[in-house]
DSSP file (Angstrom, degrees, kcal/mol; ACC not computed):
  #  RESIDUE AA STRUCTURE BP1 BP2  ACC     N-H-->O    O-->H-N    N-H-->O    O-->H-N    TCO  KAPPA ALPHA  PHI   PSI    X-CA   Y-CA   Z-CA
    1    1 A M     >        0   0    0      0, 0.0     4,-2.0     0, 0.0     5,-0.2   0.000 360.0 360.0 360.0 -42.8    0.0    0.0    0.0
    2    2 A K  H  >  +     0   0    0      1,-0.2     4,-2.8     2,-0.2     5,-0.2   0.879 360.0  49.6 -57.8 -42.6    2.9    2.3    0.9
    3    3 A N  H  > S+     0   0    0      1,-0.2     4,-2.3     2,-0.2    -1,-0.2   0.872 107.6  55.9 -71.8 -31.6    4.6    1.8   -2.4
    4    4 A Q  H  > S+     0   0    0      2,-0.2     4,-2.0     1,-0.2    -1,-0.2   0.940 110.8  44.5 -58.8 -48.1    1.3    2.5   -4.2
    5    5 A V  H  X S+     0   0    0     -4,-2.0     4,-3.0     1,-0.2     5,-0.2   0.941 111.0  52.5 -60.0 -46.6    1.1    5.9   -2.4
    6    6 A I  H  X S+     0   0    0     -4,-2.8     4,-1.7     1,-0.2    -1,-0.2   0.931 107.3  52.9 -63.9 -39.7    4.7    6.6   -3.1
    7    7 A E  H  X S+     0   0    0     -4,-2.3     4,-0.7     1,-0.2    -1,-0.2   0.887 110.7  48.8 -56.7 -41.8    4.2    5.9   -6.9
    8    8 A I  H >< S+     0   0    0     -4,-2.0     3,-1.7     1,-0.2     4,-0.4   0.962 109.4  51.1 -58.7 -53.4    1.3    8.4   -6.8
    9    9 A L  H ><>S+     0   0    0     -4,-3.0     5,-1.4     1,-0.3     3,-1.3   0.758 101.1  62.5 -65.5 -23.8    3.3   11.0   -5.1
   10   10 A K  H ><5S+     0   0    0     -4,-1.7     3,-1.6     1,-0.3    -1,-0.3   0.798  91.2  66.4 -70.8 -24.4    6.1   10.7   -7.6
   11   11 A Q  T <<5S+     0   0    0     -3,-1.7    -1,-0.3    -4,-0.7    -2,-0.2   0.675  95.0  57.4 -65.2 -19.2    3.7   11.8  -10.3
   12   12 A F  T < 5S-     0   0    0     -3,-1.3    -1,-0.3    -4,-0.4    -2,-0.2   0.301 128.3 -99.4 -92.3   7.7    3.7   15.2   -8.5
   13   13 A G  T < 5S+     0   0    0     -3,-1.6     2,-0.4     1,-0.3    -3,-0.2   0.729  76.1 146.4  85.3  18.1    7.5   15.4   -8.9
   14   14 A I      < -     0   0    0     -5,-1.4    -1,-0.3    -8,-0.1     2,-0.2  -0.768  46.4-128.2 -96.4 131.6    8.3   14.2   -5.4
   15   15 A S    >   -     0   0    0     -2,-0.4     3,-1.6     1,-0.1     4,-0.2  -0.486  13.3-127.6 -75.3 143.1   11.3   12.1   -4.8
   16   16 A E  G >  S+     0   0    0      1,-0.3     3,-1.9    -2,-0.2    -1,-0.1   0.878 109.6  60.5 -52.4 -39.7   10.9    8.9   -2.9
   17   17 A S  G 3  S+     0   0    0      1,-0.3    -1,-0.3     3,-0.0    -2,-0.0   0.686  95.8  61.0 -66.0 -15.5   13.7    9.9   -0.6
   18   18 A A  G <  S+     0   0    0     -3,-1.6     2,-0.6     1,-0.0    -1,-0.3   0.476  90.6  89.8 -84.9  -5.4   11.7   13.0    0.5
   19   19 A I    <   +     0   0    0     -3,-1.9     2,-0.2    -4,-0.2    -1,-0.0  -0.860  45.6 152.3-113.5 115.7    8.9   10.7    1.8
   20   20 A T    >   -     0   0    0     -2,-0.6     3,-0.6     1,-0.0    42,-0.3  -0.668  59.6 -98.3-117.8-177.8    8.8    9.3    5.4
   21   21 A D  T 3  S+     0   0    0     -2,-0.2    42,-2.4     1,-0.2    43,-0.3   0.813 126.7  47.8 -68.3 -31.3    6.0    8.3    7.6
   22   22 A Q  T 3  S+     0   0    0     40,-0.2    -1,-0.2    39,-0.1    -3,-0.0   0.520  80.8 128.8 -88.3  -2.7    6.1   11.7    9.2
   23   23 A T    <   -     0   0    0     -3,-0.6    39,-2.1    38,-0.1     2,-0.6  -0.280  51.1-147.5 -55.6 124.5    6.2   13.6    5.9
   24   24 A H  B  >> -A   61   0A   0     37,-0.2     4,-1.5     1,-0.1     5,-1.1  -0.863   7.1-142.8 -95.6 126.8    3.5   16.3    5.9
   25   25 A F  T  45S+     0   0    0     35,-2.8     6,-2.3    -2,-0.6     4,-0.4   0.866  93.6  31.6 -64.1 -43.0    2.2   16.7    2.4
   26   26 A T  T  >5S+     0   0    0     34,-0.4     4,-1.4     4,-0.2    -1,-0.2   0.960 126.9  38.0 -80.3 -55.5    1.7   20.5    2.5
   27   27 A R  T  45S+     0   0    0      1,-0.2    -2,-0.2     2,-0.2    -1,-0.1   0.951 130.4  26.9 -60.3 -53.7    4.5   21.6    4.9
   28   28 A D  T  <5S+     0   0    0     -4,-1.5    -3,-0.2     1,-0.1    -1,-0.2   0.808 132.5  31.4 -83.1 -32.8    7.2   19.2    3.7
   29   29 A L  T  4<S-     0   0    0     -5,-1.1    -3,-0.2    -4,-0.4    -2,-0.2   0.437  97.5-126.4-110.9  -5.1    6.3   18.4    0.1
   30   30 A G     <  +     0   0    0     -4,-1.4     2,-0.3    -6,-0.3    -4,-0.2   0.752  46.3 163.1  66.8  28.3    4.8   21.7   -0.8
   31   31 A L        -     0   0    0     -6,-2.3    -1,-0.2     4,-0.1     2,-0.1  -0.643  23.9-150.3 -77.3 136.8    1.5   20.3   -2.1
   32   32 A D     >  -     0   0    0     -2,-0.3     4,-2.3     1,-0.0     5,-0.2  -0.312  35.4 -84.5 -91.9-176.1   -1.2   23.1   -2.4
   33   33 A S  H  > S+     0   0    0      1,-0.2     4,-1.7     2,-0.2     5,-0.1   0.844 128.5  48.0 -59.5 -37.5   -4.9   22.7   -2.1
   34   34 A L  H  > S+     0   0    0      2,-0.2     4,-2.2     1,-0.2    -1,-0.2   0.883 110.8  51.0 -71.2 -40.6   -5.4   21.7   -5.7
   35   35 A D  H  > S+     0   0    0      2,-0.2     4,-3.0     1,-0.2    -2,-0.2   0.858 108.7  52.8 -62.8 -36.2   -2.6   19.1   -5.5
   36   36 A T  H  X S+     0   0    0     -4,-2.3     4,-2.6     2,-0.2    -2,-0.2   0.903 109.4  47.6 -66.5 -39.9   -4.2   17.7   -2.5
   37   37 A V  H  X S+     0   0    0     -4,-1.7     4,-2.1     2,-0.2    -2,-0.2   0.892 113.5  48.7 -68.8 -36.6   -7.6   17.3   -4.2
   38   38 A D  H  X S+     0   0    0     -4,-2.2     4,-1.8     2,-0.2     5,-0.2   0.915 111.1  50.2 -66.6 -43.1   -5.8   15.7   -7.2
   39   39 A L  H  X S+     0   0    0     -4,-3.0     4,-2.7     1,-0.2    -2,-0.2   0.937 110.8  50.8 -58.5 -43.3   -3.9   13.3   -4.8
   40   40 A I  H  X S+     0   0    0     -4,-2.6     4,-2.8     1,-0.2     5,-0.2   0.950 109.3  49.7 -59.2 -52.1   -7.1   12.4   -3.1
   41   41 A M  H  X S+     0   0    0     -4,-2.1     4,-1.5     1,-0.2    -1,-0.2   0.775 111.1  48.3 -61.6 -28.6   -8.7   11.7   -6.3
   42   42 A Q  H  X S+     0   0    0     -4,-1.8     4,-3.1     2,-0.2    -1,-0.2   0.850 110.2  52.5 -71.7 -41.5   -5.9    9.5   -7.5
   43   43 A L  H  X S+     0   0    0     -4,-2.7     4,-2.8    -5,-0.2    -2,-0.2   0.936 109.2  49.9 -65.1 -44.4   -5.9    7.6   -4.1
   44   44 A E  H  X>S+     0   0    0     -4,-2.8     4,-1.3     1,-0.2     5,-1.1   0.945 115.4  43.6 -58.7 -45.7   -9.8    7.0   -4.6
   45   45 A K  H  <5S+     0   0    0     -4,-1.5     3,-0.5    -5,-0.2    -2,-0.2   0.961 114.9  48.7 -64.9 -49.8   -9.2    5.6   -8.1
   46   46 A E  H  <5S+     0   0    0     -4,-3.1    -2,-0.2     1,-0.2    -1,-0.2   0.886 124.5  29.3 -53.0 -46.9   -6.1    3.6   -7.0
   47   47 A F  H  <5S-     0   0    0     -4,-2.8    -1,-0.2    -5,-0.2    -2,-0.2   0.370 102.0-122.1-104.5   4.2   -7.8    2.0   -4.0
   48   48 A G  T  <5S+     0   0    0     -4,-1.3     2,-0.3    -3,-0.5    -3,-0.2   0.918  70.2 121.7  59.2  46.1  -11.5    1.9   -5.1
   49   49 A I      < -     0   0    0     -5,-1.1     2,-0.4    -6,-0.2    -1,-0.2  -0.839  60.5-127.4-129.8 173.3  -12.7    3.9   -2.2
   50   50 A R        -     0   0    0     -2,-0.3    -9,-0.0    -3,-0.1    -5,-0.0  -0.984  17.7-157.9-121.4 123.1  -14.5    7.1   -1.7
   51   51 A I        -     0   0    0     -2,-0.4    -7,-0.1   -11,-0.1     5,-0.1  -0.866  15.5-139.0-110.4 112.9  -13.0    9.7    0.7
   52   52 A P    >   -     0   0    0      0, 0.0     3,-1.5     0, 0.0     4,-0.4  -0.199  20.8-115.0 -63.8 154.2  -15.5   12.1    2.0
   53   53 A D  G >  S+     0   0    0      1,-0.3     3,-1.9     2,-0.2     4,-0.4   0.893 115.0  61.5 -56.1 -41.9  -14.4   15.8    2.3
   54   54 A E  G 3  S+     0   0    0      1,-0.3     3,-0.4     2,-0.1    -1,-0.3   0.680  98.4  59.2 -65.7 -15.5  -14.6   15.8    6.1
   55   55 A D  G X  S+     0   0    0     -3,-1.5     3,-1.8     1,-0.2     4,-0.3   0.536  78.3  90.3 -85.7 -11.6  -11.8   13.1    6.1
   56   56 A Y  G X  S+     0   0    0     -3,-1.9     3,-1.9    -4,-0.4    -1,-0.2   0.851  77.4  61.4 -56.7 -38.1   -9.4   15.3    4.3
   57   57 A S  G >  S+     0   0    0     -4,-0.4     3,-0.5    -3,-0.4    -1,-0.3   0.759  99.3  58.2 -61.9 -22.0   -7.9   16.6    7.6
   58   58 A K  G <  S+     0   0    0     -3,-1.8     3,-0.3     1,-0.2    -1,-0.3   0.518  96.9  64.8 -83.6  -5.4   -6.9   13.1    8.5
   59   59 A L  G <   +     0   0    0     -3,-1.9    -1,-0.2    -4,-0.3    -2,-0.1  -0.089  63.6 109.6-109.8  36.2   -4.8   12.8    5.4
   60   60 A T  S <  S+     0   0    0     -3,-0.5   -35,-2.8   -36,-0.1   -34,-0.4   0.738  77.3  37.8 -85.9 -25.6   -2.1   15.4    6.0
   61   61 A T  B  > S-A   24   0A   0     -3,-0.3     4,-2.6   -37,-0.3   -37,-0.2  -0.860  83.6-113.9-122.8 161.8    0.9   13.1    6.6
   62   62 A M  H  > S+     0   0    0    -39,-2.1     4,-2.6    -2,-0.3   -40,-0.2   0.882 117.6  51.5 -60.1 -38.4    2.0    9.9    5.1
   63   63 A Q  H  > S+     0   0    0    -42,-2.4     4,-2.0     2,-0.2    -1,-0.2   0.894 112.0  47.9 -63.0 -45.6    1.4    8.0    8.4
   64   64 A G  H  > S+     0   0    0    -43,-0.3     4,-2.5     2,-0.2    -2,-0.2   0.916 110.7  51.2 -63.7 -46.0   -2.1    9.4    8.6
   65   65 A L  H  X S+     0   0    0     -4,-2.6     4,-3.0     1,-0.2     5,-0.2   0.927 111.0  47.2 -58.5 -49.9   -2.8    8.6    5.1
   66   66 A L  H  X S+     0   0    0     -4,-2.6     4,-1.7     2,-0.2    -1,-0.2   0.794 111.1  49.8 -67.1 -25.5   -1.7    5.0    5.5
   67   67 A T  H  X S+     0   0    0     -4,-2.0     4,-2.3     2,-0.2     5,-0.2   0.920 112.1  50.7 -70.9 -44.9   -3.7    4.5    8.7
   68   68 A Y  H  X S+     0   0    0     -4,-2.5     4,-2.7   -10,-0.2     5,-0.2   0.939 111.8  45.2 -53.4 -53.3   -6.7    5.9    6.9
   69   69 A L  H  X S+     0   0    0     -4,-3.0     4,-2.3     1,-0.2    -1,-0.2   0.887 111.6  52.9 -63.8 -37.3   -6.3    3.6    3.9
   70   70 A E  H  X S+     0   0    0     -4,-1.7     4,-1.9    -5,-0.2    -1,-0.2   0.912 110.1  47.8 -68.4 -35.4   -5.7    0.5    6.0
   71   71 A A  H  X S+     0   0    0     -4,-2.3     4,-1.5     1,-0.2    -2,-0.2   0.928 112.3  49.6 -63.7 -42.8   -8.8    1.2    8.0
   72   72 A E  H  X S+     0   0    0     -4,-2.7     4,-1.9    -5,-0.2    -2,-0.2   0.899 110.5  50.6 -63.0 -37.2  -10.8    1.8    4.7
   73   73 A Q  H  < S+     0   0    0     -4,-2.3    -1,-0.2     1,-0.2    -2,-0.2   0.859 108.1  52.3 -71.9 -34.7   -9.4   -1.5    3.2
   74   74 A A  H  < S+     0   0    0     -4,-1.9    -1,-0.2    -5,-0.2    -2,-0.2   0.787 110.4  48.8 -68.8 -25.9  -10.5   -3.5    6.4
   75   75 A I  H  <        0   0    0     -4,-1.5    -2,-0.2     1,-0.2    -1,-0.2   0.842 360.0 360.0 -79.0 -38.2  -14.0   -2.1    6.1
   76   76 A A     <        0   0    0     -4,-1.9    -1,-0.2    -5,-0.2    -2,-0.2   0.473 360.0 360.0 -74.9 360.0  -14.3   -3.0    2.4
């Protein structure tokens, strides 16, 4: 799952070496609000899930995103 997320982040021009579990997408990687929406859309497509707007705040770090995706996969 983590590798899939890293591959998506690479599409934004982000180096894999810049990504750790504590990486903050906005502060550390410089993603703006449009990038974040694009990232979430790609994650929804990749993992076959729907991420409601109110959950966006949970997806600010790599670890937060992975925890969220693991929980969603467990539900599905």
